[in-house]
C-alpha positions in Angstrom: -106.3 24.1 180.4 -107.7 21.0 178.9 -104.7 18.7 179.2 -102.0 20.8 177.6 -104.4 22.9 175.4 -105.1 26.4 176.7 -108.8 27.3 176.6 -110.5 30.7 177.3 -109.0 34.0 178.6 -107.3 35.0 175.3 -106.1 31.6 174.3 -106.4 30.8 170.6 -109.5 28.9 169.4 -108.8 25.2 169.8 -109.8 22.6 167.2 -112.3 20.2 168.8 -114.4 17.4 167.5 -116.7 14.7 169.0 -116.6 11.1 168.1 -119.7 9.7 166.4 -118.8 6.1 166.9 -120.6 3.6 169.1 -119.1 4.4 172.6 -118.9 0.7 173.3 -116.8 0.0 170.2 -113.3 0.8 171.3 -111.6 -0.1 168.0 -113.9 2.2 165.9 -113.5 5.0 168.5 -109.7 4.7 168.5 -109.5 4.7 164.7 -111.7 7.8 164.5 -109.8 9.5 167.3 -106.5 8.8 165.6 -107.8 10.2 162.3 -109.0 13.3 164.0 -105.7 13.8 165.7 -103.9 13.3 162.4 -106.1 16.0 160.9 -105.1 18.5 163.5 -107.8 18.0 166.2 -106.5 19.3 169.6 -109.4 18.1 171.9 -111.5 15.1 171.3 -114.9 14.6 173.0 -116.5 11.2 173.6 -119.9 10.3 174.9 -120.0 8.0 177.9 -123.6 7.0 178.5 -122.9 4.2 180.9 -120.2 2.4 182.9 -119.5 -0.1 180.2 -118.6 2.8 177.7 -116.1 4.2 180.2 -113.7 1.4 179.3 -113.4 3.0 175.8 -112.0 6.1 177.5 -109.0 4.2 178.9 -108.3 2.7 175.4 -108.6 6.1 173.8 -106.2 7.7 176.4 -103.6 5.1 175.6 -103.9 5.5 171.8 -103.9 9.3 171.2 -101.9 12.2 172.6 -104.5 14.9 172.6 -106.9 15.4 175.6 -110.1 13.4 175.7 -113.2 15.0 177.2 -116.0 12.7 178.4 -119.6 13.9 177.9 -121.3 12.0 180.6 
């Protein structure tokens, strides 16, 4: 399970996408994540290259309902 989305072992294919915004720009990342979720995305991936970018994860978590996966 990734959050509430089943993955593997016979689960249906989930719709995933990765943010392509600057990982330090929380507002742009939130806007893109909300657009992805509205389009049917079930799992959102975000790059986290450093500690400063980790703050964006908290903002994302509070603004979308689907699971966020951090690519560290």
